VOGU-3710 file (C-alpha; in Angstrom, 3 decimals, decimal comma):
1> mteqnpipqp> 57,808/-74,240/-78,609  61,131/-73,903/-80,806  64,185/-72,622/-78,981  65,834/-70,037/-80,781  69,645/-69,609/-81,184  70,460/-66,346/-79,359  71,742/-63,521/-81,943  75,451/-63,065/-81,868  76,681/-59,669/-80,646  80,623/-59,441/-80,988
11> nnplhgvkla> 80,838/-55,665/-80,485  78,314/-55,820/-77,220  80,611/-56,363/-74,174  77,491/-57,002/-72,268  76,080/-59,362/-74,159  75,381/-62,852/-72,315  77,034/-61,398/-68,856  74,808/-61,154/-65,839  74,308/-58,288/-63,845  75,248/-60,232/-60,384
21> nileelveny> 78,694/-61,113/-62,218  78,936/-57,594/-63,417  78,293/-56,242/-59,783  80,799/-59,051/-58,310  83,643/-58,133/-60,409  83,197/-54,006/-59,992  83,118/-54,825/-56,116  85,934/-57,069/-56,137  87,811/-54,435/-58,473  87,122/-51,315/-56,476
31> gwehlafkvn> 85,595/-52,248/-53,385  81,981/-50,936/-51,815  83,691/-47,511/-50,755  84,967/-46,464/-54,231  82,337/-47,830/-56,243  79,977/-45,597/-54,133  82,257/-42,649/-55,223  82,208/-43,780/-58,686  78,255/-44,424/-59,007  76,322/-42,304/-56,354
41> incfkhdpsi> 73,674/-44,471/-55,224  72,688/-45,274/-51,756  72,711/-48,920/-51,839  76,472/-48,733/-52,364  76,910/-46,564/-49,322  74,808/-47,877/-46,656  75,131/-51,389/-45,547  75,887/-52,854/-49,371  75,235/-56,266/-50,366  75,324/-57,801/-53,845
51> ksslvflrrt> 71,662/-59,050/-52,983  70,221/-55,583/-52,181  72,019/-53,922/-54,831  70,585/-56,292/-57,463  67,249/-55,777/-56,331  67,814/-51,784/-56,743  69,415/-51,793/-59,954  67,012/-54,390/-61,398  64,156/-52,080/-60,542  65,964/-48,762/-61,477
61> pwarekveql> 67,321/-48,512/-65,057  69,228/-44,999/-65,087  71,379/-46,583/-61,787  71,778/-50,020/-63,885  72,836/-48,207/-66,918  75,566/-46,244/-64,967  76,848/-49,490/-63,549  76,656/-51,151/-67,015  79,019/-48,098/-68,273  81,345/-48,621/-65,423
71> yvhhlkkrk> 81,809/-52,057/-66,345  82,686/-51,567/-69,890  84,906/-48,814/-68,891  86,662/-51,265/-66,519  86,937/-53,810/-69,489  88,576/-51,422/-71,781  90,944/-50,387/-68,857  91,885/-54,016/-68,450  92,742/-54,480/-71,976
//
């Protein structure tokens, strides 16, 4: 097997960023309560944790997309 070089994606802010890192930064910035307000999913509302949220987000594409959109918005605000 040969290792391929990843294709650079300079216009994709999510390229190379792990979902766990996205979630940790959003929780650090917003807190669980405000994050649950911004993305209305139960794993952020009831006994939230990084681990349980990652399991849910990996299995639920629509929720992951909302979290990723919030992260991109957060990055734009930060600049």
